[in-house]
N, C-alpha and C positions, 0 to 999 in steps of 0.2 A: 544085726541084720534087720531087725524090727523097724529101726529109724529110716533104713535105706529103703525098704519096702514101703513104709508110710509116705516117704518123700516121693517116691516114684508114683504112688497111687495118687497123691495130692497133684502132682504134676499133671499127670494124664487126665484128672477129673477137671482140673481148671481149664486145660486146653480144650477138652472135648465138650465142655458144657454147651458151649455156643452152637457146636455142630450137630449133637444129639438131642439137644433141648432148646431149640431156637425160640419157642414160644415163651417159656420161663425166663430165658436170656433177655429178651425183648422187653418183657414185663419188669424185669429188674431195671434195664436201662430207662424205660419210661418213668419208672418211680423215683430212680436215684440220679439220672442224668449221667454225666461223665464220671461221678464218684463210684459208679459200679466198677469201671475200669480200674480204679484204685484198690478195690477189694480183690480184684483178680490179680493185680500187680503183686499185692502183699502176699496172697496165696502162693504165687510162683516164687517169690523170694524166700518164703517159709519152706516151700519144697525143696529148693536148692539147698538150703541150710541142713535140712533133715537129711538128704542124700548125701551131702559131703560128710556129716557128722556120722551117719550110718556107715558109709564106705570106709571111712578112716578108722571106725570102732570094730569093723567086722573081722573076724578071724581068718587068717590065710588057709584057704581050703583049695590045695592044686586040683585043677580039673585037667588041664592038658599043658604041654610044654610049648611056649610060643617059639615059633621058629628064629634063629638068629637074624636072618635078612629081613625080617618083620619090621625091624627098627628102621631101615632104610626106606621101605615102602611107606611107613608111616610119616617119616620126616618129609618126603616129597608129597605125599597125599593130604597131608594137612594143610599145605599151601592151597591146594585145589579145593579142600574143605571150605577153608575160610573164604577163598575167592568165590565160591559158589554161595556162601552165605551172604557175603557182601554183594553179590550180583543183583539181589532183588531191589537195590536202593541206588545201584549205579547209574551211569550215563552211558554204559556200553551197550552196543548193539547186540552183544550175546543175550542182554536180558530178554529181548524178545524170542529167543529161541528155546527157553527153558521155562516151563510152568513150574512153581514152586521151588526156585532156586534155594531159598533159605532151608527148606525143608531137606532138600537134596543134600545140602551142605552138612546139615545136622546129622543126616543119616550116614553120610560118609565119615563124617568125625565119629560116630559111635562104631561103626564097622572097623575103622581103623584101630581104635582102642581095643576092641575085641582082638585083634590080631596080636597085639603085644602083650595082653594080659591074660594069663591062662588060670586065673582063680575063680572061685565061686561068686564072691562078691562081684567083681568085674563083669562076669557073664550075667548076673542078675541087673546090674546098673546099666552096663553098655547095650546089653541084649534087648533089655525092656525099652531103652530110649530108641534104639533102631527100629524095633517094631512100631513104637508109638509114632515115629516120623513118617514111616511107610504107610501107616493107617490114616495118618491125619490127612494126607494128599487126596484120596478118594471121597473122604468126608467132605473136605473143602469143595471138591468138584461138584458133589452132589448138591451142596448148599448153594454154591455160587453159580453153577450152570457153565455156560459156554466161556471159554478164555479168550480175552482180548489181548493178544500179544503187545508188548512194548514196541512202539515204532518209534525210531530215532536212535540217538547216541552217536559218538564219534569214536574214531581211533584214539584220540586224547582220553576219553571216558575209558577206554579199555586199558590203556597204560597207566591211568590213576589207579583203576582196580587192581592191576597186578602189583603196583607199587604198594597199596594199601595193604593187600593180602600178605605180602612179605613182610612189611613192617609189623602188622599185626602178629603174624607167626613168630617173629622174633621176640617180640613181647610175651607171647604166651610160652614160648620156649623158656625164656628168662625166669618167668614166674614158676613154671614147672621146676626148674633148676633151684630157685630160692626156697621153694617148698621141700626140696630134697629128692625130686624126682628127675634124674637126669635124662633129658629126651633124645639124646644122640648116642651113636655107637660108641661103646667103650673099647 
């Protein structure tokens, strides 16, 4: 569990640094240029590695029994979570309706995983990531100020977004199955 917690702490610290310490982050960028982004990318990759290793190594400590119907909700909800995450870079007019679509998609992803995983390590991992995503939004709002919604997009952009979300969902489901975690009802 220590590796999992270390990974989560590193993930949160690396993401929140710019929002809670804009002065030091700006100094770092001024001193190092775009190489400072590389440092944060390395820290984030390391945090994911630590989270995966810690989660896989954690003992199974049951906290609650997930509902049987939860798998159906997750299977459908994950398409929406992936779609929301992709919306931030899409050419869909929906992009102008939601501020922070990637964080909302990330939060939905974490909440859905909480629904079908009732053990302590899952509660720590998915619960922490859910809280982080929800906390990150007001921090970004405070830092960046008023939101200028995206204007534009086409129906073709929305169709492309839906197709991409479904394809990515199928790839992610395939990776889960390959790793031995069957993502569909049995």
